[in-house]
C-alpha positions in Angstrom: 9.2 32.9 -17.8 7.7 34.9 -20.7 7.5 38.7 -20.2 3.8 38.7 -20.7 3.4 36.0 -17.9 5.5 38.1 -15.6 3.3 41.1 -16.3 0.1 39.2 -15.7 1.6 37.9 -12.4 2.7 41.4 -11.3 -0.6 43.0 -12.4 -2.8 40.6 -10.4 -0.4 40.5 -7.5 -0.6 44.3 -7.2 -4.3 44.3 -7.6 -4.8 41.8 -4.7 -2.3 43.6 -2.5 -4.2 46.9 -2.8 -7.6 45.2 -2.0 -8.6 46.3 1.5 -8.1 43.8 4.4 -11.7 44.4 5.3 -12.8 42.7 2.0 -11.2 39.5 3.3 -12.5 39.9 6.8 -16.1 40.4 5.5 -15.9 37.2 3.4 -14.2 35.0 6.1 -17.4 34.4 8.1 -19.5 33.8 5.1 -17.0 31.2 4.0 -17.6 29.4 7.2 -21.3 29.0 6.3 -20.3 27.2 3.0 -19.2 24.2 5.0 -17.2 21.5 3.4 -18.2 19.2 0.5 -17.7 15.4 0.6 -14.8 13.9 -1.3 -16.9 12.9 -4.3 -18.6 16.2 -4.5 -15.3 18.0 -4.5 -14.1 15.9 -7.5 -17.2 16.8 -9.6 -16.3 20.4 -10.3 -12.7 19.5 -11.2 -13.9 16.8 -13.5 -16.3 19.3 -15.2 -13.4 21.8 -15.4 -11.2 19.3 -17.2 -14.0 18.3 -19.6 -14.7 21.9 -20.5 -11.0 22.7 -20.9 -10.4 19.7 -23.1 -13.4 20.6 -25.3 -12.1 24.2 -25.6 -8.6 23.0 -26.5 -10.0 20.6 -29.0 -12.1 23.2 -30.7 -9.9 26.3 -30.5 -6.4 24.7 -30.1 -3.6 26.4 -28.2 -0.6 28.2 -29.5 3.0 27.1 -28.9 4.6 28.5 -25.7 1.3 30.0 -24.5 0.7 32.1 -21.4 -2.0 30.4 -19.3 -3.8 32.2 -16.5 -5.6 30.2 -13.8 -7.9 32.2 -11.5 -8.6 30.3 -8.3 -11.4 32.3 -6.6 -11.7 30.0 -3.6 -8.0 29.3 -2.9 -6.6 26.4 -1.0 -6.3 22.7 -2.0 -9.1 22.3 -4.4 -7.8 25.1 -6.7 -4.3 23.8 -6.4 -5.3 20.3 -7.5 -7.3 21.7 -10.4 -4.2 23.8 -11.5 -2.1 20.6 -11.3 -4.6 18.8 -13.5 -4.5 21.7 -16.0 -0.7 21.6 -16.1 -0.8 17.8 -16.8 -3.3 18.3 -19.6 -1.2 21.0 -21.2 2.0 19.0 -20.7 0.4 16.0 -22.5 0.0 18.3 -25.5 3.7 19.3 -25.3 3.0 23.0 -25.8 5.4 24.3 -23.2 4.9 28.0 -22.2 4.1 29.5 -18.8 1.2 29.2 -16.4 0.3 31.8 -13.7 -1.9 30.5 -10.9 -3.6 33.1 -8.8 -4.7 31.7 -5.5 -7.1 34.0 -3.7 -7.7 33.9 0.1 -4.4 32.2 0.5 -1.5 33.6 2.6 1.7 34.0 0.6 3.6 31.9 3.3 2.5 28.6 4.7 -0.2 27.3 2.4 0.8 29.7 -0.4 4.4 28.4 -0.3 3.1 24.8 -0.4 1.0 25.5 -3.5 3.9 27.3 -5.1 6.3 24.4 -4.6 3.8 21.8 -5.7 2.8 23.5 -8.9 6.3 24.6 -9.8 7.4 20.9 -9.5 4.4 19.7 -11.6 5.2 22.3 -14.3 8.9 21.4 -14.3 8.0 17.8 -15.1 6.3 18.7 -18.3 8.3 21.7 -19.5 5.9 24.5 -18.3 7.2 27.4 -16.2 4.8 28.1 -13.3 4.4 31.2 -11.1 2.0 31.3 -8.2 0.4 34.5 -6.9 -1.0 33.8 -3.5 -2.6 36.5 -1.4 -5.0 36.6 1.6 -7.5 38.7 -0.3 -10.6 37.7 -2.4 -10.3 37.8 -6.2 -13.9 38.8 -6.4 -13.1 42.1 -4.7 -10.2 43.0 -7.0 -10.6 46.3 -9.0 -9.0 46.3 -12.4 -9.2 49.1 -15.0 -10.4 48.4 -18.5 -6.8 48.9 -19.7 -5.5 46.2 -17.4 -8.2 43.8 -18.4 -7.4 44.4 -22.0 -3.7 43.7 -21.3 -4.5 40.4 -19.7 -6.8 39.4 -22.6 -4.0 40.3 -25.1 -1.2 38.6 -23.2 -2.9 35.3 -22.1 -3.7 32.7 -24.7 -5.9 30.8 -22.2 -7.7 32.1 -19.0 -9.5 29.7 -16.7 -11.7 30.6 -13.8 -12.5 28.1 -11.0 -14.5 28.7 -7.9 -14.6 25.6 -5.8 -16.4 24.9 -2.5 -19.4 27.0 -3.2 -17.4 30.2 -3.4 -19.3 31.3 -6.5 -21.8 32.6 -4.0 -19.4 35.3 -3.0 -18.6 36.6 -6.6 -19.9 40.2 -6.8 -20.2 42.5 -9.8 -16.5 43.3 -9.7 -15.6 39.7 -10.5 -17.4 40.1 -13.9 -14.3 41.8 -15.4 -12.0 38.7 -14.9 -14.8 36.2 -15.5 -15.7 37.9 -18.8 -12.1 37.2 -20.1 -12.2 33.6 -19.2 -12.3 30.9 -21.9 -13.4 28.3 -19.4 -15.4 29.0 -16.2 -16.4 26.4 -13.6 -18.1 28.1 -10.6 -19.9 26.4 -7.7 -22.5 27.8 -5.3 -24.9 26.3 -2.7 -28.1 24.9 -4.0 -30.6 27.0 -2.1 -33.0 24.0 -1.7 -30.2 22.3 0.3 -30.3 24.8 3.1 -33.4 23.2 4.6 -31.6 19.9 5.1 -28.4 21.7 6.2 -29.8 23.8 9.1 -28.4 21.5 11.7 -24.8 21.7 10.3 -25.2 25.5 9.9 -26.3 25.8 13.5 -23.2 23.9 14.7 -21.0 26.1 12.5 -22.5 29.2 14.1 -22.1 27.8 17.7 -18.4 27.2 17.0 -17.6 30.6 15.5 -17.1 33.5 17.9 -17.6 36.1 15.2 -21.3 35.3 14.7 -24.2 34.1 16.7 -26.8 33.6 14.0 -27.7 33.8 10.3 -30.3 35.6 8.3 -32.0 33.9 5.3 -33.6 36.3 2.8 -35.6 34.5 0.1 -36.1 36.7 -3.0 -38.0 36.1 -6.3 -37.5 37.7 -9.7 -39.6 40.9 -9.9 -38.6 42.3 -13.3 -36.0 42.5 -16.0 -35.1 45.9 -17.6 -32.8 44.3 -20.2 -29.7 45.1 -18.3 -30.2 43.3 -15.0 -32.8 41.2 -13.2 -34.6 42.8 -10.3 -35.4 40.7 -7.2 -38.1 41.4 -4.5 -38.0 39.9 -1.0 -40.6 37.1 -0.5 -39.8 36.6 3.2 -37.0 36.1 5.7 -36.2 34.0 8.7 -33.3 33.5 11.1 -31.2 30.7 12.5 -29.8 30.9 16.0 -30.9 31.8 19.6 -33.0 33.2 21.0 -35.8 33.4 18.5 -34.6 31.7 15.3 -37.5 30.5 13.2 -35.7 29.0 10.1 -36.6 25.5 11.2 -40.3 26.4 10.8 -40.3 29.0 8.0 -37.4 28.3 5.6 -38.9 25.3 3.9 -42.2 27.2 3.4 -40.5 30.2 1.9 -38.5 28.1 -0.5 -41.5 26.0 -1.4 -43.4 29.1 -2.3 -40.4 30.7 -4.1 -39.9 27.6 -6.3 -42.9 28.6 -8.4 -40.8 31.4 -9.8 -37.1 32.1 -10.3 -35.6 32.8 -7.0 -32.5 33.1 -4.9 -31.5 32.9 -1.2 -29.2 35.4 0.5 -27.6 34.0 3.6 -25.9 36.5 5.9 -23.9 35.8 9.1 -25.2 37.9 12.0 -24.1 39.0 15.5 -26.6 40.6 17.8 -29.2 40.5 15.1 -27.0 42.5 12.6 -25.2 41.3 9.5 -21.5 41.0 10.1 -20.2 39.7 6.7 -20.8 39.7 3.0 -23.9 37.6 2.1 -23.8 34.3 0.3 -25.8 34.9 -2.9 -27.3 31.6 -3.9 -29.4 31.5 -7.1 -31.6 28.6 -8.1 -30.8 26.7 -11.2 -33.1 28.6 -13.4 -31.6 31.9 -12.3 -28.1 30.6 -13.1 -29.2 29.5 -16.5 -30.8 32.9 -17.2 -27.4 34.6 -16.7 -27.0 35.5 -13.0 -23.2 35.3 -13.0 -21.5 38.6 -14.0 -19.7 38.4 -17.3 -20.4 34.7 -17.9 -22.4 32.9 -20.5 -23.5 29.7 -18.8 -23.7 26.6 -21.0 -24.5 23.9 -18.4 -25.6 23.5 -14.8 -24.8 20.3 -12.9 -26.1 19.5 -9.4 -23.5 18.0 -7.1 -24.5 17.2 -3.6 -25.6 20.4 -2.0 -23.9 22.5 -4.7 -24.8 23.7 -8.2 -21.9 23.8 -10.6 -22.1 26.3 -13.5 -20.0 25.6 -16.6 -19.5 28.3 -19.2 -17.2 31.0 -20.6 -16.7 34.7 -20.4 -18.8 36.8 -22.7 -15.9 38.9 -23.9 -14.2 35.8 -25.3 -17.0 35.6 -28.0 -16.0 39.0 -29.4 
């Protein structure tokens, strides 16, 4: 494997390893509220990823023996399948080189070992060396210095970011560094309008999860833009769960009123009436188009079931 590929692997592996365990713990319950998409809706983000990647390769080309970095913000099977499709596409072009797949929220053993074996085999079949960095920490919480980001940008000919399963709702400001370097980004998040129809499924998730007994919905609308970031103001809030949950009566009214402006919904797992996890931040389509994702220039928004899929590229790649 190329020296630059090993360096990218080591750099990101170390960054994930030093991310506090509590970052994973805080996201775990919020992940539960994302639910699971149907088989067709899971294929749509991957299809959009391959379309965007093919268009990028056709327009910009790719050097021989490149180092390719795949950032899987969700982890698990969807990201592994996307990485296998990327390997097949690059293999069809006969470019060789190395691919580093970084699987967040994925234990190094067990699932991580399966992902590693599968992708290494896929790469061997087309002459691409594959390394998998799997760690039970969220990529969105990783802290990287400007120097480290510059090293990744200089060493990797192609950087791809993929957030399946609605996990784009958990990307905070720190994720902007890696997203900003990405030549192709496909990021999914819950469509806030879908929460009204999903209240029953959310209630069942809460009942089956001992770490929470409710959820808080905060509906916010754009209140101003100072040129650097958009400010939001709370329009209203409601709760799901016993004993006094009112989301069934209030959520649709709040969202109906919010739709007159650009808005977002923040969904927080609660226990005893207090937040116990990181919130899911779920912008509406117009907020995503306006530039709500840190570091990303969004070119296209595609609805898919109860998700919105944002397709774009990192702003630093335009420099």
